[in-house]
MIDOSE-1310 file (N, C-alpha, C; in nm, 2 decimals, decimal comma, always signed):
residues 255
mkwm	-0,52/+1,53/-11,22/-0,56/+1,59/-11,09/-0,58/+1,49/-10,99; -0,68/+1,43/-11,00/-0,72/+1,30/-10,91/-0,58/+1,23/-10,86; -0,53/+1,19/-10,94/-0,37/+1,08/-10,91/-0,34/+1,17/-10,85; -0,28/+1,31/-10,88/-0,18/+1,40/-10,80/-0,23/+1,38/-10,60
liia	-0,37/+1,39/-10,63/-0,41/+1,40/-10,50/-0,41/+1,28/-10,41; -0,41/+1,18/-10,46/-0,41/+1,04/-10,44/-0,24/+1,03/-10,38; -0,13/+1,06/-10,48/-0,04/+1,04/-10,44/+0,03/+1,14/-10,32; -0,04/+1,25/-10,30/-0,02/+1,35/-10,23/-0,04/+1,29/-10,06
lils	-0,17/+1,20/-10,05/-0,22/+1,15/-9,96/-0,16/+1,05/-9,90; -0,10/+0,98/-9,99/+0,02/+0,86/-9,95/+0,11/+0,89/-9,91; +0,17/+1,00/-9,95/+0,33/+1,08/-9,91/+0,32/+1,11/-9,76; +0,19/+1,19/-9,75/+0,16/+1,25/-9,61/+0,14/+1,13/-9,53
sttq	+0,09/+0,99/-9,55/+0,04/+0,91/-9,45/+0,19/+0,85/-9,42; +0,26/+0,82/-9,51/+0,38/+0,73/-9,52/+0,49/+0,84/-9,40; +0,51/+0,97/-9,40/+0,57/+1,01/-9,35/+0,55/+1,07/-9,18; +0,39/+1,06/-9,15/+0,34/+1,09/-9,03/+0,36/+0,97/-8,94
ypmq	+0,35/+0,86/-9,02/+0,33/+0,73/-8,97/+0,48/+0,68/-8,85; +0,56/+0,71/-8,91/+0,72/+0,70/-8,83/+0,72/+0,80/-8,71; +0,69/+0,90/-8,72/+0,68/+0,99/-8,60/+0,58/+0,96/-8,51; +0,47/+0,91/-8,56/+0,38/+0,86/-8,45/+0,44/+0,70/-8,38
viaq	+0,50/+0,64/-8,46/+0,56/+0,52/-8,41/+0,67/+0,55/-8,30; +0,75/+0,66/-8,30/+0,82/+0,70/-8,22/+0,80/+0,78/-8,11; +0,70/+0,82/-8,14/+0,62/+0,91/-8,01/+0,55/+0,80/-7,92; +0,50/+0,70/-7,98/+0,45/+0,60/-7,88/+0,53/+0,48/-7,80
tqkp	+0,67/+0,51/-7,88/+0,79/+0,41/-7,82/+0,89/+0,50/-7,71; +0,87/+0,64/-7,78/+1,00/+0,70/-7,67/+0,97/+0,69/-7,54; +1,09/+0,65/-7,46/+1,06/+0,64/-7,29/+1,05/+0,78/-7,26; +0,92/+0,83/-7,17/+0,98/+0,94/-7,12/+1,06/+0,95/-7,02
apqk	+1,13/+1,10/-6,99/+1,25/+1,10/-6,88/+1,20/+1,09/-6,77; +1,32/+1,03/-6,70/+1,27/+0,97/-6,55/+1,25/+1,11/-6,47; +1,17/+1,07/-6,39/+1,13/+1,20/-6,26/+1,23/+1,19/-6,17; +1,26/+1,30/-6,13/+1,33/+1,31/-6,02/+1,24/+1,31/-5,87
ntnr	+1,27/+1,20/-5,77/+1,18/+1,23/-5,66/+1,21/+1,36/-5,57; +1,07/+1,43/-5,57/+1,09/+1,54/-5,50/+1,06/+1,54/-5,34; +1,01/+1,40/-5,30/+0,96/+1,39/-5,16/+1,08/+1,32/-5,09; +1,17/+1,33/-5,15/+1,32/+1,26/-5,04/+1,38/+1,41/-4,97
pkfi	+1,40/+1,38/-4,83/+1,42/+1,54/-4,76/+1,56/+1,55/-4,80; +1,58/+1,67/-4,81/+1,74/+1,72/-4,81/+1,70/+1,86/-4,75; +1,79/+1,90/-4,63/+1,82/+2,03/-4,56/+1,86/+2,11/-4,68; +1,81/+2,23/-4,66/+1,82/+2,38/-4,74/+1,90/+2,44/-4,67
ppkl	+1,97/+2,52/-4,59/+1,97/+2,61/-4,49/+1,90/+2,73/-4,54; +1,87/+2,78/-4,44/+1,80/+2,94/-4,48/+1,90/+3,03/-4,46; +1,87/+3,13/-4,51/+1,97/+3,25/-4,59/+1,99/+3,33/-4,47; +2,14/+3,32/-4,46/+2,19/+3,42/-4,33/+2,22/+3,58/-4,38
ppga	+2,20/+3,64/-4,26/+2,29/+3,81/-4,28/+2,42/+3,78/-4,24; +2,48/+3,88/-4,33/+2,60/+3,92/-4,31/+2,68/+3,91/-4,17; +2,76/+3,85/-4,11/+2,79/+3,90/-3,99/+2,72/+3,79/-3,90; +2,63/+3,72/-3,94/+2,56/+3,65/-3,88/+2,67/+3,52/-3,77
gtvs	+2,75/+3,49/-3,81/+2,85/+3,43/-3,75/+2,95/+3,48/-3,67; +2,92/+3,56/-3,57/+3,03/+3,63/-3,48/+3,04/+3,54/-3,36; +2,92/+3,43/-3,33/+2,91/+3,36/-3,23/+2,88/+3,25/-3,28; +2,99/+3,11/-3,29/+2,94/+2,99/-3,35/+2,93/+2,87/-3,24
grrt	+2,89/+2,80/-3,28/+2,84/+2,70/-3,16/+2,94/+2,53/-3,18; +2,89/+2,47/-3,11/+2,99/+2,30/-3,13/+2,90/+2,20/-3,18; +2,92/+2,16/-3,29/+2,82/+2,01/-3,31/+2,87/+1,89/-3,23; +2,99/+1,88/-3,22/+3,08/+1,75/-3,18/+3,15/+1,81/-3,08
gmgs	+3,16/+1,70/-2,98/+3,21/+1,72/-2,83/+3,39/+1,70/-2,85; +3,46/+1,79/-2,77/+3,62/+1,73/-2,77/+3,62/+1,61/-2,80; +3,76/+1,56/-2,76/+3,84/+1,48/-2,77/+3,81/+1,40/-2,59; +3,88/+1,26/-2,56/+3,86/+1,23/-2,43/+3,93/+1,32/-2,32
rdnc	+3,84/+1,38/-2,25/+3,92/+1,49/-2,13/+3,81/+1,42/-2,01; +3,84/+1,50/-1,89/+3,80/+1,45/-1,76/+3,72/+1,27/-1,73; +3,85/+1,22/-1,79/+3,86/+1,10/-1,71/+3,72/+1,02/-1,85; +3,66/+1,07/-1,91/+3,59/+0,98/-1,98/+3,67/+0,91/-2,09
pavt	+3,65/+0,80/-2,10/+3,71/+0,70/-2,21/+3,67/+0,78/-2,37; +3,77/+0,69/-2,43/+3,81/+0,73/-2,58/+3,69/+0,63/-2,65; +3,62/+0,71/-2,74/+3,48/+0,68/-2,82/+3,51/+0,68/-2,98; +3,46/+0,54/-3,03/+3,45/+0,59/-3,17/+3,41/+0,68/-3,23
telt	+3,29/+0,72/-3,21/+3,20/+0,83/-3,23/+3,17/+0,95/-3,14; +3,22/+1,09/-3,15/+3,16/+1,18/-3,04/+3,04/+1,22/-3,02; +3,04/+1,26/-2,93/+2,90/+1,34/-2,87/+2,89/+1,45/-2,95; +2,76/+1,42/-3,02/+2,68/+1,48/-3,14/+2,56/+1,53/-3,15
alvp	+2,56/+1,67/-3,17/+2,45/+1,74/-3,17/+2,41/+1,70/-3,33; +2,24/+1,64/-3,36/+2,19/+1,61/-3,49/+2,13/+1,75/-3,54; +2,20/+1,84/-3,56/+2,19/+1,98/-3,62/+2,22/+2,00/-3,72; +2,24/+2,09/-3,83/+2,31/+2,16/-3,90/+2,41/+2,24/-3,88
svka	+2,53/+2,25/-3,93/+2,64/+2,30/-3,91/+2,67/+2,39/-4,04; +2,63/+2,54/-4,06/+2,62/+2,59/-4,15/+2,76/+2,72/-4,15; +2,83/+2,70/-4,25/+2,92/+2,81/-4,28/+2,82/+2,99/-4,28; +2,89/+3,06/-4,18/+2,79/+3,19/-4,21/+2,90/+3,27/-4,28
ptsk	+2,85/+3,36/-4,35/+2,87/+3,50/-4,40/+2,94/+3,58/-4,34; +3,11/+3,63/-4,38/+3,10/+3,73/-4,29/+3,17/+3,85/-4,35; +3,13/+3,99/-4,28/+3,15/+4,09/-4,34/+3,29/+4,13/-4,39; +3,32/+4,19/-4,47/+3,46/+4,22/-4,54/+3,51/+4,31/-4,47
eant	+3,48/+4,38/-4,41/+3,51/+4,52/-4,31/+3,53/+4,48/-4,21; +3,52/+4,36/-4,14/+3,52/+4,32/-4,02/+3,67/+4,23/-3,98; +3,69/+4,20/-4,10/+3,83/+4,12/-4,14/+3,82/+3,97/-4,01; +3,69/+3,91/-4,00/+3,68/+3,81/-3,93/+3,70/+3,67/-4,01
svse	+3,74/+3,56/-3,93/+3,74/+3,43/-4,03/+3,64/+3,38/-4,03; +3,60/+3,26/-4,14/+3,45/+3,21/-4,14/+3,43/+3,14/-4,06; +3,31/+3,15/-3,99/+3,28/+3,05/-3,85/+3,14/+2,95/-3,90; +3,10/+2,89/-3,81/+2,99/+2,84/-3,86/+2,87/+2,84/-3,76
ivgg	+2,74/+2,85/-3,81/+2,64/+2,85/-3,70/+2,61/+2,73/-3,67; +2,57/+2,67/-3,57/+2,51/+2,54/-3,51/+2,37/+2,56/-3,49; +2,28/+2,47/-3,51/+2,15/+2,52/-3,49/+2,05/+2,47/-3,61; +1,95/+2,55/-3,56/+1,82/+2,54/-3,66/+1,73/+2,60/-3,61
ltts	+1,58/+2,64/-3,72/+1,46/+2,70/-3,69/+1,39/+2,58/-3,63; +1,29/+2,62/-3,58/+1,20/+2,57/-3,53/+1,04/+2,61/-3,50; +0,92/+2,55/-3,54/+0,79/+2,62/-3,53/+0,71/+2,61/-3,40; +0,76/+2,52/-3,33/+0,73/+2,45/-3,20/+0,77/+2,53/-3,08
srpt	+0,68/+2,55/-2,98/+0,72/+2,64/-2,87/+0,74/+2,56/-2,75; +0,77/+2,40/-2,77/+0,88/+2,32/-2,68/+0,92/+2,18/-2,75; +1,05/+2,27/-2,84/+1,09/+2,16/-2,93/+1,16/+2,04/-2,87; +1,20/+1,96/-2,96/+1,25/+1,85/-2,93/+1,39/+1,84/-2,99
fwfy	+1,50/+1,80/-2,92/+1,65/+1,81/-2,94/+1,70/+1,69/-2,94; +1,78/+1,65/-3,08/+1,83/+1,52/-3,08/+1,97/+1,54/-3,05; +2,05/+1,40/-3,01/+2,16/+1,42/-2,98/+2,26/+1,29/-3,02; +2,35/+1,26/-3,03/+2,40/+1,12/-3,05/+2,49/+1,11/-2,90
mpyt	+2,44/+1,01/-2,82/+2,54/+1,02/-2,69/+2,63/+0,89/-2,70; +2,75/+0,90/-2,67/+2,83/+0,78/-2,72/+2,89/+0,70/-2,55; +2,85/+0,80/-2,42/+2,86/+0,74/-2,30/+2,75/+0,69/-2,23; +2,78/+0,59/-2,16/+2,67/+0,49/-2,12/+2,66/+0,50/-2,00
nnls	+2,54/+0,45/-1,90/+2,51/+0,45/-1,77/+2,62/+0,37/-1,70; +2,68/+0,29/-1,75/+2,79/+0,22/-1,66/+2,89/+0,27/-1,64; +2,91/+0,39/-1,67/+3,02/+0,48/-1,62/+3,01/+0,49/-1,49; +3,09/+0,50/-1,38/+3,05/+0,52/-1,25/+3,10/+0,67/-1,24
gana	+2,99/+0,77/-1,19/+3,01/+0,87/-1,14/+3,00/+0,99/-1,25; +2,96/+0,94/-1,37/+2,96/+1,00/-1,50/+2,80/+1,07/-1,48; +2,78/+1,19/-1,56/+2,62/+1,25/-1,57/+2,61/+1,34/-1,68; +2,52/+1,36/-1,74/+2,48/+1,48/-1,87/+2,39/+1,57/-1,80
qfsl	+2,39/+1,68/-1,85/+2,31/+1,78/-1,82/+2,25/+1,91/-1,95; +2,14/+1,89/-1,97/+2,11/+2,02/-2,08/+2,08/+2,10/-1,99; +2,08/+2,27/-2,04/+2,02/+2,35/-2,03/+1,98/+2,43/-2,16; +1,94/+2,52/-2,13/+1,87/+2,65/-2,24/+1,85/+2,80/-2,18
qdsa	+1,92/+2,87/-2,25/+1,92/+3,01/-2,22/+1,85/+3,08/-2,33; +1,81/+3,21/-2,25/+1,80/+3,30/-2,37/+1,88/+3,39/-2,41; +1,87/+3,49/-2,52/+1,99/+3,55/-2,56/+2,09/+3,66/-2,52; +2,00/+3,67/-2,35/+2,07/+3,78/-2,27/+2,16/+3,67/-2,14
gnev	+2,16/+3,53/-2,20/+2,23/+3,45/-2,11/+2,12/+3,35/-1,98; +1,98/+3,41/-1,98/+1,94/+3,40/-1,83/+1,87/+3,25/-1,89; +1,87/+3,16/-1,77/+1,86/+3,04/-1,77/+1,71/+3,03/-1,80; +1,68/+2,92/-1,89/+1,54/+2,92/-1,94/+1,52/+2,78/-1,87
yknt	+1,56/+2,69/-1,89/+1,56/+2,53/-1,84/+1,65/+2,46/-1,82; +1,66/+2,39/-1,71/+1,83/+2,30/-1,72/+1,79/+2,16/-1,61; +1,85/+2,05/-1,69/+1,79/+1,95/-1,61/+1,90/+1,80/-1,66; +1,93/+1,77/-1,53/+2,04/+1,65/-1,58/+1,94/+1,54/-1,65
ialp	+2,04/+1,48/-1,74/+1,98/+1,37/-1,86/+2,03/+1,27/-1,80; +1,95/+1,13/-1,79/+2,00/+1,01/-1,78/+2,07/+0,97/-1,92; +2,21/+0,89/-1,87/+2,28/+0,84/-1,94/+2,25/+0,71/-1,99; +2,20/+0,65/-2,12/+2,17/+0,55/-2,18/+2,23/+0,44/-2,16
sqpg	+2,15/+0,31/-2,19/+2,22/+0,16/-2,16/+2,30/+0,15/-2,27; +2,33/+0,22/-2,37/+2,44/+0,18/-2,47/+2,45/+0,28/-2,58; +2,58/+0,32/-2,66/+2,54/+0,44/-2,75/+2,43/+0,43/-2,83; +2,39/+0,58/-2,85/+2,26/+0,59/-2,98/+2,24/+0,70/-2,97
vidi	+2,10/+0,72/-3,04/+2,06/+0,90/-3,02/+1,96/+0,88/-2,93; +1,98/+1,00/-2,86/+1,89/+1,04/-2,75/+1,81/+1,18/-2,81; +1,68/+1,18/-2,78/+1,59/+1,29/-2,74/+1,57/+1,38/-2,61; +1,55/+1,52/-2,60/+1,55/+1,60/-2,51/+1,41/+1,72/-2,54
tlps	+1,30/+1,63/-2,47/+1,20/+1,76/-2,50/+1,18/+1,84/-2,39; +1,15/+1,97/-2,42/+1,14/+2,08/-2,31/+0,98/+2,03/-2,22; +0,98/+2,03/-2,12/+0,87/+2,00/-2,05/+0,76/+2,09/-2,08; +0,63/+2,08/-1,99/+0,52/+2,14/-2,04/+0,52/+2,24/-1,93
nvas	+0,60/+2,22/-1,84/+0,59/+2,34/-1,76/+0,72/+2,44/-1,75; +0,76/+2,43/-1,89/+0,87/+2,51/-1,93/+0,81/+2,63/-2,01; +0,86/+2,77/-1,99/+0,80/+2,89/-2,09/+0,81/+2,85/-2,21; +0,71/+2,88/-2,32/+0,70/+2,88/-2,46/+0,82/+2,92/-2,50
leid	+0,90/+2,89/-2,60/+0,99/+2,98/-2,68/+0,91/+3,11/-2,74; +0,99/+3,19/-2,74/+0,89/+3,34/-2,79/+0,97/+3,33/-2,95; +0,83/+3,40/-3,01/+0,88/+3,38/-3,17/+0,96/+3,48/-3,23; +1,03/+3,41/-3,31/+1,18/+3,54/-3,37/+1,26/+3,58/-3,26
ktyr	+1,31/+3,47/-3,16/+1,40/+3,52/-3,04/+1,48/+3,39/-3,05; +1,64/+3,42/-3,06/+1,70/+3,30/-3,05/+1,73/+3,27/-2,94; +1,76/+3,13/-2,88/+1,82/+3,05/-2,75/+1,92/+2,98/-2,79; +2,01/+2,95/-2,68/+2,14/+2,91/-2,68/+2,13/+2,78/-2,57
wflk	+2,14/+2,63/-2,65/+2,13/+2,52/-2,55/+2,25/+2,46/-2,56; +2,28/+2,37/-2,46/+2,41/+2,32/-2,43/+2,36/+2,14/-2,38; +2,47/+2,09/-2,41/+2,47/+1,91/-2,35/+2,58/+1,89/-2,27; +2,62/+1,90/-2,19/+2,74/+1,87/-2,14/+2,76/+1,75/-2,06
vrct	+2,86/+1,67/-2,04/+2,88/+1,53/-2,02/+3,01/+1,52/-1,93; +3,02/+1,50/-1,77/+3,09/+1,48/-1,71/+3,11/+1,35/-1,67; +3,24/+1,28/-1,67/+3,27/+1,14/-1,64/+3,30/+1,13/-1,49; +3,32/+1,22/-1,42/+3,35/+1,21/-1,26/+3,30/+1,29/-1,15
qqqa	+3,23/+1,26/-1,03/+3,19/+1,34/-0,94/+3,25/+1,46/-0,91; +3,36/+1,47/-0,93/+3,43/+1,60/-0,91/+3,39/+1,72/-0,98; +3,30/+1,77/-0,96/+3,24/+1,86/-1,05/+3,31/+1,98/-1,09; +3,33/+2,07/-0,95/+3,45/+2,19/-0,94/+3,58/+2,20/-1,03
asvp	+3,66/+2,05/-1,04/+3,79/+2,04/-1,10/+3,75/+1,98/-1,23; +3,64/+1,95/-1,31/+3,63/+1,89/-1,39/+3,61/+1,99/-1,52; +3,66/+1,91/-1,64/+3,64/+2,00/-1,73/+3,54/+1,90/-1,86; +3,40/+1,95/-1,89/+3,29/+1,89/-1,95/+3,33/+1,84/-2,08
iyve	+3,28/+1,73/-2,14/+3,26/+1,74/-2,27/+3,14/+1,79/-2,32; +3,11/+1,84/-2,42/+2,98/+1,95/-2,46/+2,96/+1,99/-2,62; +2,83/+1,99/-2,66/+2,79/+2,06/-2,74/+2,71/+2,18/-2,74; +2,72/+2,27/-2,81/+2,62/+2,35/-2,76/+2,59/+2,44/-2,92
gdiq	+2,45/+2,52/-2,92/+2,40/+2,54/-3,08/+2,29/+2,68/-3,04; +2,22/+2,67/-3,14/+2,11/+2,78/-3,12/+2,00/+2,73/-3,18; +1,90/+2,78/-3,14/+1,74/+2,76/-3,19/+1,67/+2,84/-3,16; +1,62/+2,90/-3,31/+1,49/+3,01/-3,31/+1,39/+2,94/-3,37
rvnl	+1,26/+2,98/-3,29/+1,12/+2,97/-3,33/+1,04/+3,05/-3,40; +1,00/+3,02/-3,52/+0,98/+3,13/-3,63/+0,82/+3,06/-3,65; +0,75/+3,19/-3,74/+0,62/+3,14/-3,77/+0,60/+3,09/-3,94; +0,51/+3,03/-3,96/+0,56/+2,97/-4,09/+0,46/+3,07/-4,20
tpti	+0,53/+3,07/-4,32/+0,47/+3,17/-4,42/+0,35/+3,12/-4,47; +0,24/+3,21/-4,51/+0,13/+3,16/-4,55/+0,15/+3,04/-4,66; +0,23/+3,07/-4,74/+0,25/+2,95/-4,85/+0,31/+2,81/-4,82; +0,40/+2,85/-4,72/+0,46/+2,66/-4,65/+0,32/+2,63/-4,56
aqql	+0,28/+2,74/-4,52/+0,15/+2,67/-4,41/+0,03/+2,62/-4,52; -0,01/+2,65/-4,62/-0,09/+2,59/-4,72/-0,03/+2,49/-4,75; +0,09/+2,44/-4,76/+0,13/+2,35/-4,84/+0,10/+2,22/-4,73; +0,12/+2,24/-4,63/+0,14/+2,15/-4,52/-0,02/+2,12/-4,48
etat	-0,12/+2,19/-4,50/-0,25/+2,16/-4,47/-0,28/+2,00/-4,53; -0,24/+1,98/-4,66/-0,26/+1,87/-4,71/-0,16/+1,76/-4,74; -0,05/+1,80/-4,68/+0,08/+1,72/-4,69/+0,08/+1,60/-4,60; +0,10/+1,47/-4,65/+0,12/+1,37/-4,57/+0,25/+1,40/-4,47
pqqk	+0,26/+1,29/-4,38/+0,35/+1,32/-4,26/+0,49/+1,33/-4,36; +0,50/+1,25/-4,45/+0,66/+1,18/-4,51/+0,65/+1,36/-4,61; +0,57/+1,42/-4,68/+0,59/+1,50/-4,75/+0,60/+1,64/-4,64; +0,55/+1,64/-4,53/+0,58/+1,75/-4,42/+0,74/+1,75/-4,40
vtiy	+0,79/+1,62/-4,40/+0,93/+1,65/-4,36/+1,01/+1,70/-4,46; +0,99/+1,70/-4,59/+1,06/+1,75/-4,72/+0,99/+1,87/-4,74; +0,87/+1,95/-4,68/+0,83/+2,05/-4,67/+0,95/+2,16/-4,59; +0,94/+2,11/-4,44/+1,04/+2,16/-4,36/+1,17/+2,18/-4,39
atng	+1,21/+2,05/-4,45/+1,36/+2,04/-4,47/+1,42/+2,13/-4,56; +1,30/+2,16/-4,70/+1,35/+2,25/-4,82/+1,36/+2,40/-4,77; +1,26/+2,42/-4,68/+1,26/+2,56/-4,65/+1,35/+2,60/-4,50; +1,43/+2,50/-4,48/+1,50/+2,52/-4,38/+1,45/+2,52/-4,21
iwfd	+1,36/+2,46/-4,22/+1,29/+2,43/-4,07/+1,38/+2,32/-4,01; +1,44/+2,29/-3,93/+1,54/+2,19/-3,93/+1,46/+2,09/-3,83; +1,41/+2,14/-3,69/+1,38/+2,06/-3,59/+1,27/+2,00/-3,60; +1,15/+2,06/-3,69/+1,04/+2,01/-3,75/+1,05/+1,90/-3,83
sini	+1,14/+1,92/-3,89/+1,18/+1,82/-4,00/+1,24/+1,67/-3,93; +1,32/+1,68/-3,88/+1,36/+1,58/-3,81/+1,29/+1,52/-3,67; +1,20/+1,62/-3,64/+1,12/+1,53/-3,53/+1,00/+1,43/-3,62; +0,93/+1,49/-3,71/+0,85/+1,41/-3,75/+0,93/+1,29/-3,84
laql	+1,04/+1,32/-3,89/+1,09/+1,19/-3,94/+1,16/+1,08/-3,83; +1,17/+1,13/-3,73/+1,24/+1,04/-3,59/+1,08/+0,94/-3,58; +0,97/+0,97/-3,59/+0,83/+0,93/-3,57/+0,82/+0,79/-3,67; +0,89/+0,86/-3,79/+0,86/+0,77/-3,88/+0,95/+0,68/-3,96
rssn	+1,09/+0,68/-3,86/+1,21/+0,63/-3,87/+1,17/+0,44/-3,92; +1,09/+0,40/-3,81/+1,08/+0,24/-3,79/+1,05/+0,20/-3,93; +0,99/+0,26/-3,99/+0,91/+0,25/-4,15/+0,96/+0,32/-4,29; +1,06/+0,39/-4,23/+1,15/+0,50/-4,33/+1,28/+0,51/-4,28
eadw	+1,38/+0,41/-4,26/+1,49/+0,40/-4,23/+1,60/+0,50/-4,34; +1,57/+0,49/-4,45/+1,61/+0,54/-4,54/+1,62/+0,71/-4,55; +1,49/+0,74/-4,54/+1,51/+0,91/-4,55/+1,55/+0,93/-4,42; +1,54/+0,90/-4,33/+1,64/+0,93/-4,19/+1,79/+0,93/-4,22
qlll	+1,83/+0,86/-4,30/+1,95/+0,83/-4,31/+2,02/+0,97/-4,42; +1,91/+0,98/-4,52/+1,92/+1,09/-4,63/+1,89/+1,21/-4,55; +1,82/+1,27/-4,48/+1,84/+1,38/-4,39/+1,95/+1,41/-4,30; +1,99/+1,31/-4,24/+2,11/+1,35/-4,19/+2,24/+1,33/-4,26
qsvg	+2,25/+1,28/-4,35/+2,38/+1,30/-4,43/+2,35/+1,42/-4,51; +2,23/+1,46/-4,56/+2,22/+1,59/-4,65/+2,30/+1,71/-4,51; +2,34/+1,68/-4,39/+2,36/+1,78/-4,29/+2,50/+1,74/-4,29; +2,58/+1,65/-4,35/+2,70/+1,60/-4,29/+2,71/+1,54/-4,17
lgni	+2,61/+1,43/-4,15/+2,63/+1,37/-4,01/+2,59/+1,23/-4,06; +2,64/+1,18/-4,20/+2,67/+1,07/-4,27/+2,71/+0,94/-4,13; +2,80/+0,98/-4,03/+2,88/+0,90/-3,99/+2,79/+0,88/-3,85; +2,67/+0,93/-3,85/+2,58/+0,86/-3,73/+2,44/+0,82/-3,77
atap	+2,42/+0,81/-3,92/+2,30/+0,83/-3,98/+2,23/+0,69/-3,95; +2,31/+0,58/-3,90/+2,25/+0,43/-3,90/+2,25/+0,45/-3,72; +2,28/+0,51/-3,65/+2,30/+0,47/-3,50/+2,18/+0,48/-3,44; +2,13/+0,39/-3,38/+2,01/+0,35/-3,31/+1,92/+0,44/-3,23
ftk	+1,84/+0,48/-3,20/+1,79/+0,54/-3,09/+1,78/+0,43/-2,96; +1,78/+0,47/-2,86/+1,85/+0,44/-2,71/+1,79/+0,53/-2,58; +1,75/+0,45/-2,48/+1,72/+0,51/-2,39/+1,82/+0,49/-2,25
């Protein structure tokens, strides 16, 4: 009986040892980096695409020179669901959400201040078409990404209301006869849910970028990442690529 017990112990130790070696030498599965920004569009209600926007400007018109990359708004362009009964074609919603009362808008501007008589104008309207803000924008010294922030003397965006923005470029002083190259889209200010607000309380700036992006809040995400771009070029490019703007992801900021 004693020998049988010893043999059982020996067999038990030899069968367990290989499993322990495997457990110690087995490499853990690689973990995905969940802190990299990728925009996930918010859910849109059916029929939301009855009025679409324009993310890129038309080709050369109004005496504007041909450019390699067109005037482009740095916003998502999301295909909107349409009602089966309405018999309407699929359209796109251009724009995004923000939590800011006076957000910053980003555009790729291919036209520069060496164009004689050229000018740009940014405007913002409420859902009834009333003008909230309008201002002439100085063209930059070289093609690149520009930002436009609503000034403090403009009324705050109201929560849950949708606004329409426009950026128009004219390359001639004959305003009445000219047809501008333009982009347009929507912006809506929203409140954070308690869950998102709690996540943001302890998040680093980089983590905030991802939190906003994955929850469909575009303007807050890109605004924070723009401030981090000098030290985090890769994530700036990833965010733009996630909304189909890889062609201008490497374009420099310009003034």
